[in-house]
N, C-alpha and C positions, 0 to 999 in steps of 0.2 A: 471866263475864258482863260485867264491867267492861272487860276487855280487848277483847271483841268490839265493844262499843259505842264504845270509843275509836278502834277501827280504821276504823269506817264513814266518818267524814269524810275520813280519809286516803285511803281507796280511791276515794271520789267525786272527790277532787282529782286522783288519777292518771288517772281516766277522762276528766275534763274536759281535762287537759293532753294526753292522747293524741289526743282528738278534734280539739283545736285544731291540733296538729302535722300531723295528717293533712290537715285542710282547707288549711293553709298550703302544704304540699307540692303538693297538687292545683292550687291557684291558681297557684303558681310555675311548674309544668309547663305549664299552659295559656298562661301569658304568654310563655314561651319559644317555644312553637309559633307564636305570633302574629308573631314577628320575621321579616322577609324573610331568606331564606337567603343572598342575595347580599351581605349585610353580613359574613358569616363565611366565604364561600368564593368563589373565582373560577371561573366556569363557562365551558365552551367556547363556549356560545352568545354570551356577552358579547364574546369575542375573535374571533368568526366562525371558530372552529376546530372541525372535526369530528374529535374525538379518539377516538370510539368508533363508527365506522360499521360497517355490516354486513359489509364486505369484510374488515376487520381482526379482527373478533370470531371469525371462523372460522379455525381453525388447520389448515393443510394437514397431512394425516397423513404426508406425505413429508418434512416439515421435520425436520432433526436436532434433538435436545433443546436444543442450545445456540443454535440459529438463531432469532433474534428479528426476522428481516426482515419478518415479517408485521405487526409492530407499528410499523415505520418508515413515515414519510410523506414520504420523500425523492422528489424529482422526477428521474427518470433519463432524461428525454427527450433531453437533449443528449448525455449519455454514451452512451446506446444508439445514437443517430444516428451519433456518431463511431466507435463500434465497427464499424458497418457500412461506413462510408466510409473509415476509416483502419485497415486490417487489419494487425495486428502479430503476427508469429510470434515466440515466445520460445523459446530453447533454453537449458537450464540445465546447466552443467558440474558433474557429480557423479561419484561412484565407488561401487563395491559397499559399501565400508566406511561411507559417509556417507548411504546411502539412508534408513535408519531413524532417523538422528540429525539430519540437516539437510534433505535433499530432501523428506522427507515433510511438513515444515512449510511449504515453498514450495507444495507441492501443496494444502495445506489453507488457504492464505492467498491470496497475490497471483497465483499461477500460473493459477488458474481464470479470471482476467479477460483473459488473452491470447486472441486469436482462435484460436490454436493454440499448444500448448506441447509441447516435446520435452525429454526428459531424456537427456543424453549421458553414457555410461559406457564402461568397457572391456569390460563383460560385459552381454549382453542379459538382461533380466529381464521376461518377458511379464506378470507379475503387477502390477508397479509402474505402467506399464511403463518400461523403459529401452532405449535403442538402444546396442548394443555396437559400439564402434569398434575397428578393428584397431590398437590401440596400447596400450602399457603405462601403468599409473598412475604418478604421481610428478610432482613439480613440474617436473622437467627435461623432461617430455613435454607440458607444457601447450600449447606452440606447435603441436606435431603434432596434438594432440587438437582444438584450435580449427580448424586447417586442415581436418582430416577432417570435423569437424562442419558447417562451413559448406558444404563440398562436398556432404555428404549432404543438407543442406537444399536446396541448389540443384537437385540431381538429383531429389529427391522431392517438394519442396513449393514450388517457385519460384512457381507460380501461385496458391498459397494465401494470399499476403500481399503487402503493398507495402513493408513494413519488417521487418527481421530482427534481433532483439536477442539478444545473448549476455549471460548473467548467471551468477554463481556461485551455489552452493547456500546461501551465507550473505549473499546480496544481497536486499534488500527493494525491490520496485518498485511504485510507485503508477501503474498502467497508464493510468488516465484522464488523469493529468497528462502522461504520455508522449504520448498521442494528441493532447492539446491542443497541446503543443509542436510536434509534427509536422504539425499542421493547416495551418501556413503554409509547409511545406516541400514540395518536389517529389521524389517517389520516383524520378523519371527522371533526377535530377541525380546525378553521381558524388560522393557525400558520405556521411560517417558522423559520429555524434554521441556524446558522452560527457563524462566529466570530463577536461578538457584539461590535458595536461602540455606544457611548452614546451621540454623538453630532448631530446637524443638524435636525434630525427627532425626533418628540416627541415620547418617548418610545424607541428611538434608532433604528438602522438598522444594517444589516450584511455586512461585507466586501465582495466585489465582487471577489477579487483574492483568498480568502480562500475558496470560494465556499459556496453556500447556498442551502438548500433543502426545497421545498414547500410541504405542505400537499396536499392531493387531493382537499380538500375544498378551500385551499388558491389558488391553480391553477385555479379552477373553477371560483372563484370571479375575479381573475386577468384577465383571458381570456375574460370573459363575461362583466365585469363591468369596467375594466381599460381603459376607453375610453378617448378621448381628453378633455372632460369636467372636468375629475377628475385628469388625470395623464399626465405628459409630455411624448410625444411619441418619442422624440429623443433629443440629446444634454444633457449637464450637466454631472454630475458624475453618471455613471451607477448605482452603488450600492446605492447611496443616493436617486436617482430618483426612483428606484424600491422600496426601503424602504418607501419612502414618499407615493408612490402609494398604496402599501399594507396597510400602516397605515390608509389611507383614506377609504380603503375597510374593515376596522376593522380586519385586519390580524395582529396577535401579533408577534413581534420579540422575539422569545423564547430564554432563556438562555441555554448555553450548557456546562458549567463547570461541572466536575464530583463531587461526593460527598465529595471530599477532596479539592474542590475549584480550581482544576487544569484545564488548558485549553485543549480543544479537537480540535477546528478549529483554524488554524493558518494562518495569512496573510503574513508571511515571511517563509523562509526556516528553516530547522531544526537547522542548526548552529547558526542562529541569535537568535532563541528562546532558545537555550541552553546557548549561551555565551554573549548575549546582543548585543548592537550596534544599537538599534532601532533609527529611525529618530525622530526628535523633535516632529513632529505632532502626532506621535503615542501615546505619553504620555498624550495628551489631548483627544484623541479619544477612547482609549481602555477602556472598561468597567471593566476589571479585573486587572487594575493597571499596565499594561505593565511590567509584571514580567518575568524575564528570569531564566534559571537554570533547571536542571533535575527535581528538586522537584516541579516545577510549571507546568510541562507538564504531562498530564494524561498518565497512562500506556496503555490506549486505545485511543490514538490520532486518529483523523479522517482525517485531511488534513494538508498539508504544501504548501506554495505558493513560487513563484520565484524559482522553482526547475529546474535546468538545466537538459538536457538529461542524462548526466553522473550521476548526483545526483539522478535522477529518477530510474535508474537501480541500483544504490547503495542502495537506500531505498528498492527496490524490493528484493535485496539480504538480507539486514538486517532483514526485516520483515518475509520473506517467506522461507529463506534458512539457515541463520546462526543459529546454535543450540549449546548450551553447552551440551556435552555428559553427560548423567546420571541425568539431571535435567528435570523433566516433569512439565511444568507450569500448575497450576490450574487456573480455571476461577475466576475472581474477580467480586464482585458486586459493581460497581462504579456509577450506575445511581442514580440520586437524587430522 
């Protein structure tokens, strides 16, 4: 009896405390709801940005699982217009052994941005597809392979493009920057462009690994006049032999640095051109002084070479996906 009586005040105290805590929490919750939300969050309306409109909320069923293009808000107007006006055919030097280890990554990244892309091999593969050229594989046959590839392009696709680019299957190409560079050039001029070397050929020639692009007139001369009397048909160093042949056909090896003197075509990968470590021969060959560092690479680079499959997908991410929020990049006028 005594115990029960003694516990009643204690129980009343607990009830009063519980009711007080409940009332306090209720009042606190209501007070937070009264605060304007803009004090705690940035809204798209405040920035005049439509981040969730009806067009982007619907995901096309045909998108691949990793394709987030539906969420991008990039303006492709200029790039799309240039794609129609400046038609670029790309052909990629590959082989049966490297289709599944190298060429497939070109196909899944930059290759789709060319107006037309062809994969040149020694064996035809209709599934990939590749075009089988009548020549053996091997470094000693790169000149012959290039000769035959350009002749095939001339015979079958001359009217499909205005510019014709050769690249290796470990070359990464930013095709939009290539079109921008070519926008001030005339495809009817006998000229070709790439990473310029100053040795071996009078007037210089362009690195094979960095890729080079021929004008329509350059391709016409090369295919029709680059016969065995003037040009070596196989063997030797592919890029030097092609450069020598084009020089004999009065095709100019054009310069490609931007108006700040920075490089656009690159015969090594991005890390090498950023941090240095060039081989000794490069200092003798390079027309631009073999300079490394971010300040020596154009903001509109076109190619990098010796790019591994992992690096190729990394570049794809850096160029087409990585964005700093709130910064809208403006177009630069970097052509000479």
